[in-house]
N, C-alpha and C positions, 0 to 999 in steps of 0.2 A: 930742629932740622929746618933746612930751607928748601922751599919748592920754587924752582925757576919755571914759570909757566911757558916761557919761550922754548923750553926743551920739548914742548908738545905742540908748538905752532905759534903763529902770530895773530890769528883771529879765532875767537872762541864764541860759539853760538850753539844754541839748542840745549834743552834739558836732557835730551838723550845723550849727547856728548858729555855733559856734566856728570850724569850718572855713571857713565863708563869710566870717566877719569877718577871719580870718587871710589868706585869699586876697585880700581887698580892701585889706589894710594894705600900703601901699607904702613904709614906712619902719620902722626898728627903734626903738621908743619907749625913751627913757631914763627916763621917768616915766609911770606909769599912775595916773590920778586916778579914784578911786571915788566922789567926791562925787555924791550923788543916786542912787546905786545901792542899791536896796532888797534885792535878793537875787541870788545866784549859785549855780548848782548845782555839785555835785562834778564832773560830766561836763564842763560848760563850763569850769570852772576848770582842770581837767587838760588839756583839749584846747587851750584858748586861752592861758591864762597859763603853763601848764606848758611849752608849746613855746617861747613867747617867752623865758621865764626860762632854759630849758635852753640855747637858742641863745646868750643873753647869757653864761651861765656858761662855755660852751664857748669863748667868745672872751675870757674873762677880764674881762668887763664886769659891771656890776650894773644893776638896774632898780629905781627907787624906786616903791613902792606907797604912794600917799598917800590920806588920807581913807577908809581901810579900817576899817570899824567893825562891831560886833555879829556877827551870824551870818555875814555875808560874810567877815569877818576870820577866824573860826573855820574856815570852809570852805577858804579860801586856805591857812591854816596847815597844815591836815590834808593838802591836796594837796602842799604843799612837803615835808612829812615823807614822804608816800607815794612821791614821786619822788626822795627823797634830796637835795633841794635846800635843806633847812632850814639847812645850814651854809654855803651860798654867800653871795655878797655882795649878796643881795637886801635892800634896806632897807625895812622896814615902818615907816611913819610915819603918825601921825594928823593 
């Protein structure tokens, strides 16, 4: 299933918001689409994406991150390195 982040806004910040969005998510996305997302904070990326990607990695699955550009891409790549997920099967695609 695909998760379109822009359906929930264009700017994503805070661990609190990430926890709320995770709690409301009733499926495990195979694709996360960043089209229309202007910004994402390190704390949001770690709490939301980090947990989704870690769960997928623990199950031997990958999640495609698509339309990830600019500063948002840099933030997500930094989070992946910080969590040690930069070598898992996460597919970064524009």
